[in-house]
N, CA and C atoms as an extended XYZ file, in Angstrom:
315
Properties=species:S:1:pos:R:3:atomname:S:1:resname:S:1:resid:I:1 pbc="F F F"
N        78.147       21.044      215.482 N   MET     1
C        79.547       20.891      216.194 CA  MET     1
C        79.929       19.378      216.569 C   MET     1
N        78.677       18.578      216.881 N   SER     2
C        78.801       17.284      216.847 CA  SER     2
C        79.759       16.639      215.964 C   SER     2
N        79.763       17.032      214.708 N   TRP     3
C        80.616       16.404      213.726 CA  TRP     3
C        82.268       16.653      214.113 C   TRP     3
N        82.641       18.185      214.244 N   LEU     4
C        83.815       18.545      214.617 CA  LEU     4
C        83.999       17.675      215.776 C   LEU     4
N        83.195       17.505      216.900 N   MET     5
C        83.380       16.666      218.151 CA  MET     5
C        83.719       15.078      217.732 C   MET     5
N        83.259       14.744      216.929 N   LEU     6
C        83.366       13.253      216.491 CA  LEU     6
C        84.497       13.052      215.688 C   LEU     6
N        85.113       14.165      214.740 N   VAL     7
C        86.632       13.915      214.521 CA  VAL     7
C        87.723       14.346      215.152 C   VAL     7
N        87.328       15.347      216.084 N   LEU     8
C        88.196       15.216      217.112 CA  LEU     8
C        88.633       14.065      217.668 C   LEU     8
N        87.446       13.345      218.284 N   ALA     9
C        87.751       11.745      218.824 CA  ALA     9
C        88.257       10.807      218.063 C   ALA     9
N        87.941       10.803      216.502 N   GLY    10
C        88.636       10.003      215.770 CA  GLY    10
C        89.917       10.254      215.882 C   GLY    10
N        90.654       11.437      215.478 N   LEU    11
C        91.833       11.583      215.656 CA  LEU    11
C        92.698       11.454      216.946 C   LEU    11
N        91.672       11.715      217.900 N   LEU    12
C        92.413       11.091      219.239 CA  LEU    12
C        92.704        9.743      219.302 C   LEU    12
N        91.665        9.140      218.737 N   GLU    13
C        91.699        7.830      218.724 CA  GLU    13
C        92.833        7.083      217.825 C   GLU    13
N        93.422        7.872      217.001 N   VAL    14
C        94.781        7.605      216.134 CA  VAL    14
C        95.695        7.929      217.266 C   VAL    14
N        95.807        8.696      217.938 N   CYS    15
C        96.860        9.246      218.640 CA  CYS    15
C        97.057        7.616      219.791 C   CYS    15
N        95.893        7.477      220.432 N   TRP    16
C        96.010        6.422      221.368 CA  TRP    16
C        96.455        5.051      220.744 C   TRP    16
N        95.472        4.842      220.000 N   ALA    17
C        96.560        3.379      218.907 CA  ALA    17
C        97.863        3.500      218.400 C   ALA    17
N        98.033        4.561      218.134 N   VAL    18
C        99.818        4.520      217.798 CA  VAL    18
C       100.493        4.950      219.122 C   VAL    18
N       100.223        5.256      220.379 N   GLY    19
C       100.979        5.327      221.339 CA  GLY    19
C       100.557        4.222      222.226 C   GLY    19
N       100.101        3.108      221.923 N   LEU    20
C        99.920        1.997      222.231 CA  LEU    20
C       101.420        1.229      221.829 C   LEU    20
N       102.085        1.450      220.627 N   LYS    21
C       103.213        1.146      220.354 CA  LYS    21
C       104.462        1.565      221.339 C   LYS    21
N       104.407        2.712      221.788 N   TYR    22
C       105.166        3.316      222.804 CA  TYR    22
C       105.263        3.190      224.076 C   TYR    22
N       104.050        2.669      224.437 N   THR    23
C       103.859        2.611      225.792 CA  THR    23
C       104.780        1.287      226.460 C   THR    23
N       105.282        0.090      225.259 N   GLN    24
C       105.900       -0.934      225.549 CA  GLN    24
C       105.249       -1.813      226.676 C   GLN    24
N       103.755       -2.156      226.115 N   GLY    25
C       103.110       -2.887      227.116 CA  GLY    25
C       102.765       -2.300      228.465 C   GLY    25
N       102.529       -0.950      228.576 N   PHE    26
C       102.372        0.139      229.326 CA  PHE    26
C       103.444        0.239      230.654 C   PHE    26
N       104.772       -0.137      230.128 N   THR    27
C       105.709       -0.136      231.245 CA  THR    27
C       106.777        1.016      231.010 C   THR    27
N       106.249        2.457      230.124 N   ARG    28
C       106.933        3.260      230.220 CA  ARG    28
C       105.488        4.527      230.602 C   ARG    28
N       106.358        5.270      231.822 N   PRO    29
C       105.186        6.229      232.527 CA  PRO    29
C       104.576        7.285      231.330 C   PRO    29
N       105.391        8.041      230.899 N   LEU    30
C       105.239        8.952      230.020 CA  LEU    30
C       104.133        8.756      228.840 C   LEU    30
N       104.836        7.831      228.015 N   PRO    31
C       103.747        7.386      226.813 CA  PRO    31
C       102.460        6.794      227.528 C   PRO    31
N       102.529        5.988      228.315 N   SER    32
C       101.292        5.256      229.134 CA  SER    32
C       100.440        6.484      229.260 C   SER    32
N       100.990        7.418      230.303 N   ALA    33
C       100.011        8.547      230.562 CA  ALA    33
C        99.398        9.238      229.408 C   ALA    33
N       100.131        9.532      228.475 N   LEU    34
C        99.539       10.164      227.399 CA  LEU    34
C        98.588        9.391      226.451 C   LEU    34
N        98.651        8.125      226.208 N   THR    35
C        97.856        7.132      225.801 CA  THR    35
C        96.884        7.041      226.360 C   THR    35
N        96.664        6.640      227.732 N   ILE    36
C        95.500        6.550      228.429 CA  ILE    36
C        94.862        7.982      228.579 C   ILE    36
N        95.261        9.077      228.380 N   ALA    37
C        94.711       10.288      228.125 CA  ALA    37
C        94.178       10.429      226.882 C   ALA    37
N        94.530       10.080      226.059 N   ALA    38
C        93.931       10.412      224.719 CA  ALA    38
C        92.789        9.383      224.286 C   ALA    38
N        92.844        8.015      225.111 N   LEU    39
C        91.766        7.197      225.078 CA  LEU    39
C        90.593        7.861      225.940 C   LEU    39
N        90.647        8.371      226.781 N   VAL    40
C        89.689        8.776      227.870 CA  VAL    40
C        89.206        9.969      227.270 C   VAL    40
N        89.577       11.051      226.505 N   VAL    41
C        89.319       12.302      225.945 CA  VAL    41
C        88.808       11.616      224.435 C   VAL    41
N        89.182       10.667      223.930 N   SER    42
C        88.346       10.537      222.647 CA  SER    42
C        86.955        9.615      222.611 C   SER    42
N        86.770        8.782      223.888 N   VAL    43
C        85.698        8.369      224.334 CA  VAL    43
C        84.641        9.128      224.794 C   VAL    43
N        85.212       10.413      225.506 N   TYR    44
C        84.343       11.319      225.993 CA  TYR    44
C        83.899       11.935      224.909 C   TYR    44
N        84.619       12.658      223.500 N   LEU    45
C        84.241       13.434      222.925 CA  LEU    45
C        83.146       12.654      222.118 C   LEU    45
N        83.681       11.125      221.677 N   LEU    46
C        82.599       10.177      220.967 CA  LEU    46
C        81.193       10.406      221.976 C   LEU    46
N        81.191       10.474      222.855 N   SER    47
C        79.911       10.406      223.906 CA  SER    47
C        79.317       11.672      223.684 C   SER    47
N        79.965       12.633      223.539 N   VAL    48
C        79.483       13.946      223.215 CA  VAL    48
C        78.600       14.128      221.841 C   VAL    48
N        79.405       13.709      220.693 N   ALA    49
C        78.798       13.498      219.806 CA  ALA    49
C        77.707       12.747      219.482 C   ALA    49
N        77.625       11.878      220.308 N   ALA    50
C        76.516       10.396      220.200 CA  ALA    50
C        75.324       11.391      220.831 C   ALA    50
N        75.365       12.224      221.217 N   ARG    51
C        74.205       13.281      222.044 CA  ARG    51
C        73.294       13.428      220.893 C   ARG    51
N        73.752       13.505      219.653 N   THR    52
C        72.893       14.445      218.623 CA  THR    52
C        73.234       13.480      217.398 C   THR    52
N        74.310       12.707      217.380 N   LEU    53
C        74.230       11.918      215.850 CA  LEU    53
C        73.856       10.697      216.442 C   LEU    53
N        73.291        9.908      215.577 N   PRO    54
C        72.872        8.318      215.396 CA  PRO    54
C        74.009        7.830      215.950 C   PRO    54
N        74.184        6.727      216.837 N   ILE    55
C        75.420        6.237      217.606 CA  ILE    55
C        75.592        5.102      216.467 C   ILE    55
N        75.226        4.616      215.871 N   GLY    56
C        75.665        3.802      214.512 CA  GLY    56
C        76.633        4.690      213.659 C   GLY    56
N        76.224        5.462      213.244 N   THR    57
C        76.783        6.529      212.587 CA  THR    57
C        77.947        6.994      213.303 C   THR    57
N        77.865        7.543      214.390 N   ALA    58
C        79.045        8.338      215.356 CA  ALA    58
C        79.911        7.223      215.384 C   ALA    58
N        79.293        5.858      215.814 N   TYR    59
C        80.693        4.849      216.185 CA  TYR    59
C        81.488        4.460      214.869 C   TYR    59
N        80.632        4.151      214.057 N   ALA    60
C        81.407        3.566      212.856 CA  ALA    60
C        82.430        4.841      212.215 C   ALA    60
N        82.032        6.239      212.313 N   VAL    61
C        82.875        6.726      211.792 CA  VAL    61
C        84.113        7.113      212.356 C   VAL    61
N        83.875        6.997      213.935 N   TRP    62
C        84.981        7.313      215.092 CA  TRP    62
C        85.925        6.033      214.513 C   TRP    62
N        85.382        5.018      214.574 N   VAL    63
C        86.422        3.666      214.114 CA  VAL    63
C        86.977        3.687      212.951 C   VAL    63
N        86.136        4.162      212.173 N   GLY    64
C        86.344        4.273      210.757 CA  GLY    64
C        87.935        5.354      210.707 C   GLY    64
N        87.690        6.566      211.051 N   ILE    65
C        88.995        7.765      211.646 CA  ILE    65
C        90.021        7.030      212.075 C   ILE    65
N        89.470        6.235      213.199 N   GLY    66
C        90.873        5.653      213.770 CA  GLY    66
C        91.505        4.601      212.924 C   GLY    66
N        90.882        4.143      212.322 N   ALA    67
C        91.475        2.587      211.557 CA  ALA    67
C        92.237        3.372      210.335 C   ALA    67
N        91.669        4.299      209.866 N   PHE    68
C        92.530        4.795      208.714 CA  PHE    68
C        93.807        5.573      209.179 C   PHE    68
N        93.389        6.384      210.364 N   GLY    69
C        94.853        7.250      210.777 CA  GLY    69
C        95.842        6.177      211.370 C   GLY    69
N        95.615        4.953      212.273 N   ALA    70
C        96.319        3.985      212.744 CA  ALA    70
C        96.840        3.285      211.433 C   ALA    70
N        96.510        3.159      210.427 N   ALA    71
C        97.054        2.394      209.233 CA  ALA    71
C        98.064        3.513      208.333 C   ALA    71
N        97.584        4.471      208.320 N   VAL    72
C        98.568        5.276      207.583 CA  VAL    72
C        99.646        5.759      208.791 C   VAL    72
N        99.591        5.820      210.065 N   ALA    73
C       100.582        6.062      210.843 CA  ALA    73
C       101.411        4.578      210.776 C   ALA    73
N       101.005        3.702      210.799 N   GLY    74
C       101.801        2.334      210.655 CA  GLY    74
C       102.746        2.501      209.267 C   GLY    74
N       102.073        2.990      208.139 N   ILE    75
C       103.167        2.966      206.966 CA  ILE    75
C       104.161        4.085      207.298 C   ILE    75
N       103.660        5.164      207.779 N   VAL    76
C       104.530        6.475      208.036 CA  VAL    76
C       105.282        6.152      208.949 C   VAL    76
N       105.407        5.932      210.067 N   LEU    77
C       106.210        5.800      211.259 CA  LEU    77
C       106.819        4.498      211.474 C   LEU    77
N       106.163        3.287      211.168 N   PHE    78
C       106.888        2.176      211.467 CA  PHE    78
C       107.147        1.096      210.178 C   PHE    78
N       106.791        1.871      208.962 N   GLY    79
C       107.381        0.978      207.877 CA  GLY    79
C       106.287       -0.024      207.628 C   GLY    79
N       105.536        0.217      207.945 N   ASP    80
C       104.259       -1.107      207.371 CA  ASP    80
C       104.055       -1.187      205.902 C   ASP    80
N       103.795       -2.338      205.168 N   PRO    81
C       103.873       -2.061      203.638 CA  PRO    81
C       102.668       -1.210      203.128 C   PRO    81
N       102.745       -0.675      202.110 N   ALA    82
C       102.138        0.375      201.638 CA  ALA    82
C       101.429       -0.225      200.189 C   ALA    82
N       101.019       -1.564      200.226 N   THR    83
C       100.962       -2.281      198.883 CA  THR    83
C        99.801       -1.341      198.269 C   THR    83
N        99.319       -1.689      196.576 N   PRO    84
C        98.622       -0.986      196.068 CA  PRO    84
C        97.241       -1.323      196.712 C   PRO    84
N        97.084       -2.639      197.161 N   ALA    85
C        95.708       -3.319      197.747 CA  ALA    85
C        95.265       -2.521      199.312 C   ALA    85
N        96.373       -2.407      200.135 N   ARG    86
C        96.174       -1.892      200.832 CA  ARG    86
C        95.811       -0.303      200.868 C   ARG    86
N        96.382        0.509      199.859 N   LEU    87
C        96.032        1.908      199.765 CA  LEU    87
C        94.741        1.737      199.189 C   LEU    87
N        94.148        0.950      198.356 N   GLY    88
C        92.863        1.010      197.835 CA  GLY    88
C        92.048        0.893      198.991 C   GLY    88
N        92.021       -0.250      199.543 N   PHE    89
C        90.924       -0.439      200.584 CA  PHE    89
C        90.944        0.579      201.717 C   PHE    89
N        92.130        1.559      201.783 N   LEU    90
C        92.089        2.824      202.789 CA  LEU    90
C        91.479        3.745      202.281 C   LEU    90
N        91.351        3.802      200.632 N   GLY    91
C        90.654        4.728      199.924 CA  GLY    91
C        89.169        4.396      200.448 C   GLY    91
N        88.645        3.404      200.189 N   LEU    92
C        87.211        2.658      200.376 CA  LEU    92
C        86.867        3.050      201.512 C   LEU    92
N        87.763        2.977      202.760 N   LEU    93
C        87.243        3.475      203.919 CA  LEU    93
C        87.130        4.678      204.349 C   LEU    93
N        87.586        5.672      203.244 N   VAL    94
C        87.768        7.164      203.631 CA  VAL    94
C        86.221        7.369      202.564 C   VAL    94
N        85.684        6.592      201.700 N   LEU    95
C        84.956        6.604      200.950 CA  LEU    95
C        83.707        6.282      201.674 C   LEU    95
N        83.592        5.286      202.643 N   ALA    96
C        82.697        4.687      203.582 CA  ALA    96
C        82.246        5.896      204.820 C   ALA    96
N        83.467        6.614      205.161 N   ILE    97
C        83.147        7.369      205.980 CA  ILE    97
C        82.636        8.614      205.571 C   ILE    97
N        82.847        9.270      204.614 N   LEU    98
C        82.294       10.362      203.954 CA  LEU    98
C        80.601        9.865      203.740 C   LEU    98
N        80.607        8.553      203.112 N   GLY    99
C        79.275        8.473      202.897 CA  GLY    99
C        78.309        8.437      204.010 C   GLY    99
N        78.915        7.818      205.409 N   LEU   100
C        77.871        8.077      206.413 CA  LEU   100
C        77.961        9.371      206.822 C   LEU   100
N        78.708       10.206      206.811 N   LYS   101
C        78.378       11.839      206.943 CA  LYS   101
C        77.425       12.211      205.939 C   LYS   101
N        77.580       12.053      204.796 N   LEU   102
C        76.562       12.656      203.907 CA  LEU   102
C        75.292       11.948      203.737 C   LEU   102
N        75.145       10.944      204.282 N   SER   103
C        73.833       10.289      204.260 CA  SER   103
C        72.921       10.426      205.855 C   SER   103
N        73.631       10.899      206.945 N   SER   104
C        73.106       11.149      208.174 CA  SER   104
C        72.373       12.352      208.204 C   SER   104
N        71.822       12.487      208.938 N   PRO   105
C        70.722       13.683      209.242 CA  PRO   105
C        71.577       14.857      209.850 C   PRO   105
């Protein structure tokens, strides 16, 4: 159950990271409220997962999911470059996340 909470927390991290783009510096009320809500729930779920998972693993996986998702969202939603090197490093990030999961108690 902790891993499910952690994955959900990571997905919500993607939501709030992308949401920052839509808040326009927190000047737009609805996107700002949704971004803040995603941030709060994401951190809460991380804290729930960290009750039973090692904090280093939980935090690294949370950040990794967020970084991967934000980078992919940037490519898909905002036209960020999808160079071979960038995609390769995103693949390495996925391998690191999976490695942490597989090597965790």
